[in-house]
N, C-alpha and C positions, 0 to 999 in steps of 0.2 A: 492075471499076474498083479501082485500088489507092488508097492513102490520098491520093497527090497529084492523082488524079483528081478524088476526092470533094469537095477542098478547093477546086480550080479550078472544080467545078460550084457550090459555095456561092457563090464570088466573083460569079459571074453571075446569081444567082437574084433580086436585090431590087435596086432602082433606087438605094437609099441604103444607105451603108456603116454609118452609125448612124440607127436608128429609133426613138425611144425611145417605146415601148409595150409593155405585156405582154400586150395582148389576144390578138394572133396566137400568141404564145409559149404562152399558157395553153391556147388552142384544139388546139394539137399535142400538149402535155403531156397532156391528157385523153384524145386520141385514143391516145396510146402507153399509157396506165395508169400513167405514171411516178409513183412515189413511193418512198421509203426507209422500211425498217423499221429502221435504226439511226438514234441521234441525230444531229441535224444542227447543225453549228456554221456560221455564216455570218458573213463578214469584209468590212468595208466600211471606207473611209476613203481619203484623198488619199495618203498615204505610211504606210509600214510592214505593208501588208497582206501581203504576201509573206512578210516576216520573222515576222509573227505567225502565218501558217499554218504556216510550216516549223516553228516552235517547238513548236505545238499537236501537228503530226504526229509530232516528235521525241520528246516526252514520252510521248505516247500510245502509241507503238510500244514504248518502254522499259518501259511498265507492263503490255505483253503483249497489248495491243488490236490487232486487225486494222484498219486504216485507210485509207480511201479519200479522196483530195485532188484537187480540180479547182483548179489554179492558173494563173496566167497573166499576160502572154503568154508564150511559150516564147521561148528564146535560140537555140536551133540548130533543133532537131526538134518538130514539132508535138505528138507524143505525151509530150512532157516535161509537157503540160497535164493529163495523168490519170495519178495515181499510186496504186498499190495496195500495201500493205505497205513502203512507204518506197521504191519503184521506179517509174519511168515503164513503162507497159504496152507491148505489143508495138504496133506500128502494124496490124498485121493483125487484131488483136482488137478493133479500133475499127469495121471495115469492115461487119457485120452491124448495127451501130449507126445507121450513117449509112444504110444500107439502110432501116432500121425508120422513121427520121424522114422520109426521102423517101416512102415509101409512106403513113404517118401523116398528112402534110400536106395532101396531095390539092392544092387549089388555093391553099393559103396560101402566101403569098410570104414566106420568111424571109431575114434578112439572114445574112452569113457568121457574126456571132458568135452570133446566136440558134440557128442551125442546129447549129453545132459545140458550143455549149453543151448542147442537147438530146442529141446523140449521146453526150457525155461523161458526162453525167448519167444516161442510161440504161445506159451500161457500167458505172458504178458502182453502180447500183441492183440489178444482177444479181449481185453480189459479196455473199458472206457476210461483211458488215463490222459492226464494232463501233462506229465512229464514222465519219461522212462530214463532211468539211470543204471547203466552198465559197467561193472568193474572189469577191467582187463586182467587175464589171468597172467601168462608167462610173455614178458616182452610186449609186443603190440602190434608190428607188423603182420606177423604170422599166427596172431592169436585168433581163434575161433568167433570171439566177439566182434572183432575187425571187419566180418562179412557184413556188418550194418554199417552205414554212412552215420555218423554223428553231427548233429547240429551245432555242438560245441564240444570240445575235447579239453580235459585236464590233464597235465602230466606233473606228478608231485615230485618226490625227491629221487635223484638218480645216483646210484652205486652199483656196486658190484653184487650180483648173486646170478645163479645159473648161468655162470661164464661159458660152460660149454655149448650154450644155445645162443646167447647173446654176446658173447665176445670178451676179451681180456681185459677191456678198460672202458672208462665212463664214457668216451666218445662213441664207442661201438654199442654200448648200451643205449645210449642216447639215440644214436640213428634207429634202434628197433623200436624204441616206445614212440619216436616221431612217426611211426608207421600208421598211427592212428589219426594224423592229421588229416584235413580234408581241404582243397581248394577253396579259397573264398569264405571258408569259415573260421569262426574264433578258436584258438587254441591257448589255453592259460598254462603258463609254466610257473609254479609257485615255488621251485628248487631256487634258493638265493645265488648259487653258483653253479647255473647249469652248464653242459658241456655244449660247446658251440656247434655240435651236430644238431641241435634242436633248431636253432635260429637259421642253420643252413637249410633244413628241410623245410621250414616255414617260407623262406624266401624263394627256394624252388619252386614250389607250388603254388605259391600266391595265398598262403593261409594267413589270417589275420592274427599275428601273435601279441599276445598280453603277457608281457614278463615282469615277475615282481622285482621292485625298485626301479623299474623304468615306468610302466603303464598303471600298476598300482602299488600301495605301500601301507604299512601300519606302524603304528607306535603306541607306547601306553605306559601307565604307571601302576602301581600296586593296586589300584582299585578298578580301574578301567582301562579301555583300549579304544583307539579310533582307527578308521580305515577310509583311505582316500583312493579312488579310482579316476579314470580318464574323465567321467562327467558326476558320478555320484559320490557321495561320502556319507559314511556311517559314524556318529561320534556316542560317546557315554554308554560303551557297551561293556556288559560284564564279561568276564572271561568265560571260555566255552566251558562245559560241564565235564567234557572230556580232559583227563589229566595228562600232564606231559608238556616237555618243553617245546615241541614241534607243532602243537595244536594250534597257534597263531599262524604259522605259515600255512598249514591245511585250511582254515577258516579264511584266510585272505585269499586264497585260488577260488574257494568256493563263492565269494562275494563277486570276484572277478568274473566268473562265469555266469551268475545272476546279472550282473551289469550287462554283460555281452549278449544276454538273451532277455532283456527287460520288454522289449516290444512284445514279445509272445508269453512271457511269464513275469508280469509285474510283482515285484517283491517290496513291502513296507519295511521300515525300520523297525516297527514293533514285531513283526515276522522274525526279522533277523534276530532280535534279542532274546525273543521267548524260544525260537528255535535253538540256537546256540545253548541256551541255559537248561533245555530239557534233553539234549541229544544225549543217546545212550549206546554203548558198543563194548559188548562183553569182551572180557580178554586184552583190552588195550589199555595197559596200566591201571587195570581194575582193582581198587584196594576194598578189601572186604574188612570192616571193622570185627575184632575179635580178641581174643587172648590166648594167642598171639595174634598179631595182625597178619593178614592174608594178602599177597599181591599175586595178580594173574596178569600175565603179558605174554603175546605170541612172538616176541622178538626172535627171530631165528636167523637172522645174517649180521654180520659185524656192525652195520651202519645202524640198525635198529637196537642192538645190544649196547652200543655206545649212548644212544638216547635213553634206554633204560636205566643203565649205569648212572648217568646224570639225573634222571627222575629219582632214583633210590636214594641218591647221596643228598637231595633236598627234602627228604621225607622227615628229618629229625633223628634222633637219638634212638637207636634201639641196642640193646647188650650185643645179640647174636643174630646173624642172618643165615637161616638154613634154605639151601636152594634145592629145588625138584627139577631135573632138567634132562628132557628128551628130544632128540633133533634126527633130521634126514642123515644120511651116511655122507652124502655129498656137501654137506654144508662145511664153511672154512671154522673148524672147531677151534684151531689155534688161535685165528682173530678172536672169536667169540669169548674164549678163556681168558685172553690176555685183557679184554676190555672190561672185564666183570670180576675177576677173581679177587681184585683186593677188597671187595664189598661182602665176600661170602665166607662164613666161618665152617660151614657143614655141606656137603654135597649129597644128593640122594639121586644118583643116575637111574633112569629106567628104560626098560624095553616099551617098545610101542606096537601096536598091533596091524602092522604094514611092512610089506617086503622092503621097501626103500629106506626104513629106519636103522640107524645105527643100534646096536644091542648095548644094554648097559654096560657090560665088560668093557666093550670097545670104547665108551666114552670115558670110563675112569682109567683104562690104561693111557688114552692119550692126554687126559689131564694130568695123571701122574707123571708121564714124561717130560711134558714141558716144565712141570714145577721141579722136578729133578735137574733140567737142564738150565734152570735159573730164569726161564722166560716169563713166569708168573710171580707178580707180587701177591702174597696171600698173608692173611692176618695170621701168622703162627703156621702150624701143620694142620690143615683142615682134615676133618674125618670124612671118609670116602664109603659110600652105601650103594648097593646095587639091588634094584628091585624090578619085579615082573612086570609091574604096570603103574601108572601114575599115581592112582587112588591108593595103593598099597605104599607108594613113595611118600605120599601126603601123610598118611596114617603114621607111617615110622618117624617123620619128621615132626609131626605134631607132639608125638609121644616124647620126643626128646626136647622140645622146645619149653623155655620158660615162658610165662605169660606175657612178660614185657619184650619178648623177642619178635621176629617177623619171619615168616615163610614166604619165599619168592617161588612161584611156579611159572618156567617160562620155557621158550624154545619152539617146538612145533605146534600148530593148532592141536595136533592128537595129543598133544601133553596137556595143554590148558584143557581141551575138550573131555579127557579123560578123567579130569577132577570135577567137571561141571555135569556129567552125565546124570547123577543122580540130583541135580539142583546145585546151587550155590552152597559151598560148605562154609559152617559158621563155627569157628574153631573155639573150643573152650579146653585151656590147659587143665590137665589133672594136678598140676603144681600149684602152689600156691603163690601169691606175691609176696614179697617179704614186707613185713609191719615195721 
């Protein structure tokens, strides 16, 4: 069986795509004897997890440490989820670990996410690593990744998403995310206004809570920024190479985690500066130069779309913005559209090759109903188009755009991944710039 065969097998095993429990995963973990010798940093949150993991990895690599990273979901190839030494592993190297999980599970039924998580973590556990970084999927308390005890936890922003599993308000979501905390271990919270449930859980189990604004802080000007923690200080730092209004929040949480683990993972100021300047993460406000310019962002919930809108607003002047959008059917489309419609002149809605996705027709109908009800502020009456997939939507947008315009591709990972599957597009309008 090749990797595609194994992934298809994982899709068929369990009756539910999402099954919130740790009991089955823990049984298979024990059968595998799965454990890590290196320190483990676990990252949970609504938004900012991917950026936080990428910064952790980049700084640790610059400090000379060998790093293993589990990050998700992938954009194009599944093996992007498993990185060693700063690069995705070879697909074939995962096969023995899928086989091991299959043997160890016996009669235990695992979901796709649970099975693949165990296989990737087993792959990482057999590497000689200095640091393991694990990104939580949905929630925290009952996420498959949480079958591992972290040496340090990071909780990024808290907002509403997956409310059917995590609860209807930020306090409920916070309680689920707080499930990754461990007694006596540091937990970094980089949300500037965290729900009280996080501190309550930390106090309940005796975790070492490190809160932005109390235990660490940052400030800066147009050229550089500074970070101050309980015992350490980093000054004169260039801004992270990742774009976006929230990246200093993420970077501050990363530095707080490294401060907490300094005895095990000593990090120099130079490693911090170089690591932040070199960090890359496709699909997170990724701006691709061209005529027109192309912006790729996996913002797919209202909180992330608000940040995306702010970032777009700070890019400068573009005559028109053309949006390619695809999303899962369970997303809060009304809130998403309300937060970004004022910046978009033309919409290209697309189908996605996954059953949970909303169809382009449904997206268009939802948008038009909100517009007619007066709930959307739009620049005139936007054109609405429907497409069978993200690539055809991008091609249509590029054909309509003038060289000075910009095209925004956002929403699901499947939307951004759909336009990246043949490489990063470099757009060149057939139209001519005015003389």
